[in-house]
NUDO-38241 format. One record per residue (C-alpha): residue in one letter; z, y, x. Coordinates in nm, 3 decimals. Example, Ala and Ser with C-alpha at 12.3 -4.5 7.8 and 13.67 -1.06 7.14 Angstrom:
NUDO-38241
rest:A Z:0.780 Y:-0.450 X:1.230
rest:S Z:0.714 Y:-0.106 X:1.367
***
This chain:
NUDO-38241
rest:X Z:10.871 Y:8.235 X:0.399
rest:X Z:11.227 Y:8.397 X:0.411
rest:X Z:11.378 Y:8.089 X:0.594
rest:X Z:11.439 Y:8.274 X:0.926
rest:X Z:11.556 Y:8.578 X:0.720
rest:X Z:11.819 Y:8.374 X:0.512
rest:X Z:11.945 Y:8.168 X:0.821
rest:X Z:11.978 Y:8.497 X:1.015
rest:X Z:12.186 Y:8.659 X:0.735
rest:X Z:12.423 Y:8.346 X:0.692
rest:X Z:12.462 Y:8.335 X:1.074
rest:X Z:12.562 Y:8.714 X:1.081
rest:X Z:12.811 Y:8.650 X:0.789
rest:X Z:12.956 Y:8.353 X:0.969
rest:X Z:13.023 Y:8.573 X:1.272
rest:X Z:13.209 Y:8.805 X:1.033
rest:X Z:13.380 Y:8.547 X:0.857
rest:X Z:13.523 Y:8.393 X:1.195
rest:X Z:13.617 Y:8.749 X:1.295
rest:X Z:13.833 Y:8.776 X:0.986
rest:X Z:13.997 Y:8.448 X:1.057
rest:X Z:14.065 Y:8.472 X:1.417
rest:X Z:14.076 Y:8.838 X:1.496
rest:X Z:14.241 Y:8.932 X:1.163
rest:X Z:13.997 Y:9.210 X:1.100
rest:X Z:14.038 Y:9.211 X:0.712
rest:X Z:13.734 Y:9.435 X:0.632
rest:X Z:13.498 Y:9.189 X:0.807
rest:X Z:13.572 Y:8.966 X:0.510
rest:X Z:13.378 Y:9.211 X:0.285
rest:X Z:13.072 Y:9.195 X:0.531
rest:X Z:13.108 Y:8.820 X:0.523
rest:X Z:13.094 Y:8.812 X:0.130
rest:X Z:12.792 Y:9.034 X:0.102
rest:X Z:12.585 Y:8.867 X:0.371
rest:X Z:12.637 Y:8.520 X:0.283
rest:X Z:12.576 Y:8.602 X:-0.080
rest:X Z:12.238 Y:8.775 X:-0.003
rest:X Z:12.150 Y:8.502 X:0.260
rest:X Z:12.179 Y:8.227 X:0.007
rest:X Z:12.006 Y:8.402 X:-0.267
rest:X Z:11.718 Y:8.478 X:-0.013
rest:X Z:11.673 Y:8.101 X:0.013
rest:X Z:11.922 Y:7.827 X:-0.065
rest:X Z:11.884 Y:7.589 X:0.242
rest:X Z:12.055 Y:7.862 X:0.457
rest:X Z:12.379 Y:7.688 X:0.338
rest:X Z:12.327 Y:7.425 X:0.593
rest:X Z:12.453 Y:7.681 X:0.852
rest:X Z:12.783 Y:7.695 X:0.672
rest:X Z:12.864 Y:7.366 X:0.836
rest:X Z:12.961 Y:7.583 X:1.128
rest:X Z:13.273 Y:7.672 X:0.955
rest:X Z:13.407 Y:7.317 X:0.925
rest:X Z:13.619 Y:7.342 X:1.248
rest:X Z:13.811 Y:7.630 X:1.051
rest:X Z:13.963 Y:7.376 X:0.829
rest:X Z:14.137 Y:7.194 X:1.083
rest:X Z:14.248 Y:7.513 X:1.305
rest:X Z:14.631 Y:7.520 X:1.305
rest:X Z:14.640 Y:7.869 X:1.452
rest:X Z:14.493 Y:8.047 X:1.144
rest:X Z:14.741 Y:8.117 X:0.870
rest:X Z:14.703 Y:7.889 X:0.540
rest:X Z:14.706 Y:8.217 X:0.345
rest:X Z:14.398 Y:8.352 X:0.529
rest:X Z:14.228 Y:8.030 X:0.486
rest:X Z:14.285 Y:8.030 X:0.108
rest:X Z:14.161 Y:8.383 X:0.070
rest:X Z:13.846 Y:8.293 X:0.281
rest:X Z:13.780 Y:7.998 X:0.067
rest:X Z:13.810 Y:8.193 X:-0.252
rest:X Z:13.566 Y:8.474 X:-0.118
rest:X Z:13.355 Y:8.195 X:-0.012
rest:X Z:13.349 Y:8.049 X:-0.361
rest:X Z:13.278 Y:8.378 X:-0.527
rest:X Z:12.990 Y:8.456 X:-0.290
rest:X Z:12.801 Y:8.147 X:-0.362
rest:X Z:12.823 Y:8.188 X:-0.752
rest:X Z:12.514 Y:8.411 X:-0.776
rest:X Z:12.315 Y:8.154 X:-0.568
rest:X Z:12.429 Y:7.883 X:-0.776
rest:X Z:12.340 Y:8.064 X:-1.083
rest:X Z:12.007 Y:8.163 X:-0.977
rest:X Z:11.895 Y:7.820 X:-0.829
rest:X Z:12.049 Y:7.587 X:-1.064
rest:X Z:12.020 Y:7.763 X:-1.393
rest:X Z:11.750 Y:8.043 X:-1.353
rest:X Z:11.506 Y:7.859 X:-1.162
rest:X Z:11.491 Y:7.556 X:-1.357
rest:X Z:11.480 Y:7.769 X:-1.687
rest:X Z:11.144 Y:7.944 X:-1.540
rest:X Z:11.004 Y:7.595 X:-1.471
rest:X Z:11.085 Y:7.478 X:-1.816
rest:X Z:10.966 Y:7.790 X:-1.975
rest:X Z:10.655 Y:7.867 X:-1.780
rest:X Z:10.570 Y:7.522 X:-1.613
rest:X Z:10.532 Y:7.676 X:-1.253
rest:X Z:10.639 Y:7.414 X:-1.013
rest:X Z:10.690 Y:7.650 X:-0.730
rest:X Z:11.035 Y:7.680 X:-0.868
rest:X Z:11.078 Y:7.310 X:-0.758
rest:X Z:11.443 Y:7.225 X:-0.719
rest:X Z:11.405 Y:6.872 X:-0.563
rest:X Z:11.402 Y:6.492 X:-0.665
rest:X Z:11.651 Y:6.259 X:-0.764
rest:X Z:11.818 Y:6.108 X:-0.458
rest:X Z:11.650 Y:5.754 X:-0.503
rest:X Z:11.298 Y:5.908 X:-0.520
rest:X Z:11.381 Y:6.144 X:-0.213
rest:X Z:11.541 Y:5.848 X:0.003
rest:X Z:11.240 Y:5.619 X:-0.070
rest:X Z:11.007 Y:5.909 X:0.052
rest:X Z:11.217 Y:5.984 X:0.347
rest:X Z:11.226 Y:5.630 X:0.460
rest:X Z:10.850 Y:5.571 X:0.390
rest:X Z:10.759 Y:5.875 X:0.586
rest:X Z:11.042 Y:5.851 X:0.855
rest:X Z:10.780 Y:5.948 X:1.126
rest:X Z:10.683 Y:6.270 X:0.969
rest:X Z:11.053 Y:6.359 X:0.883
rest:X Z:11.193 Y:6.264 X:1.230
rest:X Z:10.914 Y:6.502 X:1.380
rest:X Z:11.051 Y:6.792 X:1.221
rest:X Z:11.365 Y:6.757 X:1.445
rest:X Z:11.165 Y:6.740 X:1.780
rest:X Z:10.808 Y:6.874 X:1.739
rest:X Z:10.898 Y:7.179 X:1.504
rest:X Z:11.243 Y:7.247 X:1.591
rest:X Z:11.289 Y:7.294 X:1.951
rest:X Z:11.011 Y:7.072 X:2.126
rest:X Z:11.066 Y:6.748 X:2.324
rest:X Z:11.264 Y:6.902 X:2.599
rest:X Z:11.502 Y:7.105 X:2.363
rest:X Z:11.557 Y:6.816 X:2.140
rest:X Z:11.631 Y:6.599 X:2.445
rest:X Z:11.896 Y:6.847 X:2.547
rest:X Z:12.022 Y:6.854 X:2.194
rest:X Z:12.064 Y:6.466 X:2.179
rest:X Z:12.253 Y:6.489 X:2.512
rest:X Z:12.483 Y:6.754 X:2.389
rest:X Z:12.562 Y:6.556 X:2.078
rest:X Z:12.635 Y:6.242 X:2.267
rest:X Z:12.826 Y:6.403 X:2.546
rest:X Z:13.067 Y:6.605 X:2.308
rest:X Z:13.135 Y:6.284 X:2.107
rest:X Z:13.214 Y:6.081 X:2.438
rest:X Z:13.453 Y:6.357 X:2.563
rest:X Z:13.583 Y:6.413 X:2.227
rest:X Z:13.521 Y:6.783 X:2.217
rest:X Z:13.690 Y:6.808 X:1.881
rest:X Z:13.542 Y:7.142 X:1.741
rest:X Z:13.183 Y:7.061 X:1.853
rest:X Z:13.217 Y:6.709 X:1.691
rest:X Z:13.327 Y:6.891 X:1.351
rest:X Z:13.029 Y:7.123 X:1.393
rest:X Z:12.789 Y:6.838 X:1.449
rest:X Z:12.931 Y:6.646 X:1.123
rest:X Z:12.939 Y:6.946 X:0.907
rest:X Z:12.589 Y:7.071 X:0.953
rest:X Z:12.434 Y:6.742 X:0.975
rest:X Z:12.588 Y:6.623 X:0.658
rest:X Z:12.462 Y:6.946 X:0.494
rest:X Z:12.135 Y:6.890 X:0.635
rest:X Z:12.122 Y:6.532 X:0.519
rest:X Z:12.230 Y:6.644 X:0.170
rest:X Z:11.945 Y:6.893 X:0.148
rest:X Z:11.683 Y:6.629 X:0.274
rest:X Z:11.823 Y:6.401 X:-0.001
rest:X Z:11.737 Y:6.644 X:-0.258
rest:X Z:11.413 Y:6.776 X:-0.094
rest:X Z:11.248 Y:6.441 X:-0.019
rest:X Z:10.878 Y:6.488 X:0.010
rest:X Z:10.917 Y:6.879 X:0.034
rest:X Z:11.114 Y:6.841 X:0.363
rest:X Z:10.878 Y:6.591 X:0.516
rest:X Z:10.580 Y:6.819 X:0.429
rest:X Z:10.699 Y:7.164 X:0.515
rest:X Z:10.801 Y:7.273 X:0.869
rest:X Z:11.009 Y:7.554 X:0.767
rest:X Z:11.285 Y:7.364 X:0.620
rest:X Z:11.418 Y:7.263 X:0.934
rest:X Z:11.484 Y:7.621 X:1.041
rest:X Z:11.847 Y:7.645 X:0.909
rest:X Z:11.923 Y:7.342 X:1.123
rest:X Z:11.794 Y:7.486 X:1.438
rest:X Z:12.094 Y:7.711 X:1.546
rest:X Z:12.314 Y:7.428 X:1.532
rest:X Z:12.077 Y:7.222 X:1.754
rest:X Z:12.072 Y:7.525 X:1.981
rest:X Z:12.447 Y:7.501 X:2.029
rest:X Z:12.441 Y:7.152 X:2.153
rest:X Z:12.112 Y:7.195 X:2.353
rest:X Z:12.289 Y:7.504 X:2.532
rest:X Z:12.617 Y:7.298 X:2.572
rest:X Z:12.434 Y:7.020 X:2.765
rest:X Z:12.239 Y:7.266 X:2.984
rest:X Z:12.566 Y:7.445 X:3.065
rest:X Z:12.693 Y:7.119 X:3.209
rest:X Z:12.448 Y:7.142 X:3.487
rest:X Z:12.599 Y:7.285 X:3.811
rest:X Z:12.286 Y:7.429 X:3.964
rest:X Z:12.199 Y:7.778 X:3.795
rest:X Z:11.844 Y:7.759 X:3.906
rest:X Z:11.784 Y:7.425 X:3.736
rest:X Z:11.939 Y:7.572 X:3.413
rest:X Z:11.693 Y:7.842 X:3.437
rest:X Z:11.404 Y:7.599 X:3.491
rest:X Z:11.501 Y:7.384 X:3.171
rest:X Z:11.543 Y:7.690 X:2.962
rest:X Z:11.199 Y:7.837 X:3.060
rest:X Z:11.063 Y:7.477 X:2.984
rest:X Z:11.212 Y:7.493 X:2.637
rest:X Z:11.056 Y:7.841 X:2.576
rest:X Z:10.733 Y:7.772 X:2.716
rest:X Z:10.699 Y:7.441 X:2.513
rest:X Z:10.798 Y:7.636 X:2.197
rest:X Z:10.545 Y:7.894 X:2.258
rest:X Z:10.268 Y:7.650 X:2.334
rest:X Z:10.346 Y:7.425 X:2.038
rest:X Z:10.289 Y:7.731 X:1.812
rest:X Z:9.996 Y:7.929 X:2.001
rest:X Z:9.793 Y:7.897 X:1.681
rest:X Z:10.024 Y:8.121 X:1.506
rest:X Z:9.922 Y:8.396 X:1.744
rest:X Z:9.563 Y:8.386 X:1.648
rest:X Z:9.399 Y:8.506 X:1.331
rest:X Z:9.301 Y:8.243 X:1.100
rest:X Z:8.942 Y:8.300 X:0.956
rest:X Z:8.961 Y:8.004 X:0.710
rest:X Z:9.134 Y:8.202 X:0.409
rest:X Z:8.985 Y:8.540 X:0.487
rest:X Z:8.743 Y:8.501 X:0.191
rest:X Z:9.021 Y:8.555 X:-0.041
rest:X Z:9.022 Y:8.922 X:0.050
rest:X Z:8.708 Y:8.962 X:-0.133
rest:X Z:8.884 Y:8.798 X:-0.455
rest:X Z:8.995 Y:9.136 X:-0.597
rest:X Z:8.654 Y:9.281 X:-0.583
rest:X Z:8.516 Y:8.994 X:-0.780
rest:X Z:8.785 Y:9.010 X:-1.029
rest:X Z:8.743 Y:9.386 X:-1.077
rest:X Z:8.364 Y:9.332 X:-1.187
rest:X Z:8.477 Y:9.144 X:-1.514
rest:X Z:8.849 Y:9.238 X:-1.568
rest:X Z:9.104 Y:9.508 X:-1.532
rest:X Z:9.425 Y:9.453 X:-1.351
rest:X Z:9.600 Y:9.404 X:-1.692
rest:X Z:9.382 Y:9.104 X:-1.778
rest:X Z:9.503 Y:8.718 X:-1.738
rest:X Z:9.268 Y:8.505 X:-1.519
rest:X Z:9.276 Y:8.142 X:-1.416
rest:X Z:9.182 Y:8.004 X:-1.062
rest:X Z:9.164 Y:7.654 X:-0.943
rest:X Z:9.387 Y:7.696 X:-0.642
rest:X Z:9.595 Y:7.360 X:-0.653
rest:X Z:9.888 Y:7.538 X:-0.774
rest:X Z:9.907 Y:7.779 X:-0.491
rest:X Z:9.991 Y:8.132 X:-0.601
rest:X Z:9.821 Y:8.287 X:-0.315
rest:X Z:9.474 Y:8.339 X:-0.500
rest:X Z:9.654 Y:8.516 X:-0.773
rest:X Z:9.835 Y:8.755 X:-0.530
rest:X Z:9.506 Y:8.844 X:-0.383
rest:X Z:9.331 Y:8.896 X:-0.711
rest:X Z:9.615 Y:9.132 X:-0.798
rest:X Z:9.634 Y:8.983 X:-1.148
rest:X Z:9.853 Y:8.760 X:-1.337
rest:X Z:9.742 Y:8.434 X:-1.493
rest:X Z:9.729 Y:8.062 X:-1.408
rest:X Z:9.675 Y:7.861 X:-1.099
rest:X Z:9.560 Y:7.518 X:-1.147
rest:X Z:9.422 Y:7.200 X:-1.000
rest:X Z:9.058 Y:7.166 X:-1.005
rest:X Z:9.087 Y:6.840 X:-1.234
rest:X Z:9.246 Y:7.076 X:-1.506
rest:X Z:8.890 Y:7.172 X:-1.617
rest:X Z:8.873 Y:6.818 X:-1.806
rest:X Z:9.192 Y:6.924 X:-2.001
rest:X Z:9.034 Y:7.063 X:-2.321
rest:X Z:9.379 Y:7.142 X:-2.474
rest:X Z:9.475 Y:7.359 X:-2.189
rest:X Z:9.156 Y:7.555 X:-2.192
rest:X Z:9.183 Y:7.650 X:-2.542
rest:X Z:9.542 Y:7.742 X:-2.505
rest:X Z:9.483 Y:7.971 X:-2.216
rest:X Z:9.198 Y:8.145 X:-2.394
rest:X Z:9.423 Y:8.190 X:-2.691
rest:X Z:9.672 Y:8.355 X:-2.487
rest:X Z:9.431 Y:8.599 X:-2.354
rest:X Z:9.257 Y:8.448 X:-2.038
rest:X Z:8.962 Y:8.677 X:-1.957
rest:X Z:8.824 Y:8.488 X:-1.653
rest:X Z:8.793 Y:8.171 X:-1.478
rest:X Z:8.731 Y:8.196 X:-1.089
rest:X Z:8.615 Y:7.873 X:-0.953
rest:X Z:8.721 Y:7.855 X:-0.573
rest:X Z:8.449 Y:7.652 X:-0.393
rest:X Z:8.688 Y:7.611 X:-0.114
rest:X Z:8.919 Y:7.395 X:-0.307
rest:X Z:8.655 Y:7.199 X:-0.485
rest:X Z:8.278 Y:7.175 X:-0.539
rest:X Z:8.144 Y:7.417 X:-0.797
rest:X Z:8.161 Y:7.265 X:-1.147
rest:X Z:7.848 Y:7.345 X:-1.316
rest:X Z:8.014 Y:7.330 X:-1.671
rest:X Z:8.362 Y:7.432 X:-1.781
rest:X Z:8.437 Y:7.362 X:-2.129
rest:X Z:8.472 Y:7.678 X:-2.341
rest:X Z:8.370 Y:7.913 X:-2.056
rest:X Z:8.012 Y:7.996 X:-1.917
rest:X Z:7.897 Y:8.080 X:-1.587
rest:X Z:7.803 Y:8.449 X:-1.526
rest:X Z:7.780 Y:8.468 X:-1.154
rest:X Z:7.803 Y:8.246 X:-0.821
rest:X Z:7.882 Y:8.383 X:-0.496
rest:X Z:7.912 Y:8.210 X:-0.179
rest:X Z:8.279 Y:8.156 X:-0.249
rest:X Z:8.321 Y:8.171 X:-0.597
rest:X Z:8.183 Y:8.068 X:-0.945
rest:X Z:8.257 Y:8.336 X:-1.203
rest:X Z:8.319 Y:8.227 X:-1.565
rest:X Z:8.417 Y:8.410 X:-1.879
rest:X Z:8.514 Y:8.257 X:-2.239
rest:X Z:8.206 Y:8.169 X:-2.432
rest:X Z:8.292 Y:8.399 X:-2.708
rest:X Z:8.366 Y:8.711 X:-2.520
***
């Protein structure tokens, strides 16, 4: 998933953007334009980090001419991402029916889901983002900067939070069920967590808390350091497909719309839910479009003895292999 990559590009872009505004290094504006364009194209939620630029709007030390030029370049930089995500991705969905180009739900639907699944939504901010210790310092940092009227930090909090909330209202169920969508918000959380830790006078105690945040983060994700055996059977998928088709042939796999199986088969085709075998019209349609093989993934659902318009030619430990009846 490109969330870390895209967020990193946007953060680097913000550095060069601020350098242009505050240090008057004009050529850094070019780097800002390139990096933020690529960052947003890589994955749109990275725009959340641009909330870090909100204090610039109210900064009197920056010339208005420089602010306006920065705004113009920013608008030009987001044009490719707007075209890609709000025109091209929906077009791919409408033309090919592939829901992985999902662009969110309407606000009322998303809000309803966020409220009904509030525990899962909230856990993204403490369990997945920075852990309990880090989240605690984040909250303390936000509260302290508001109480002490730290103007720039308050603007940063409001800007990033509003962008994050706007994304959540669009994402809804997607945000609640996928841990990586909190990624663009974490750098802002780190700012406030670091701010609250910096207020501690004892340097050794600061070190203890920082180590505690790191240790908790590593322990929470210890499973990511280990090889997962469950999906390893997919490594045999291309050999199964090679026995009956060429690389150019189209296939269909019951993989619950996850494109991973098609990637491992080294082929193009359709990823469908297991229930799709009851859709006679769909099966006739894909055969007419050149489908040469139906691979039934037993790990997704029990093997169907019969699939309309297809016949079983082989059964392995992991797959059932079907070809069109008239092939």
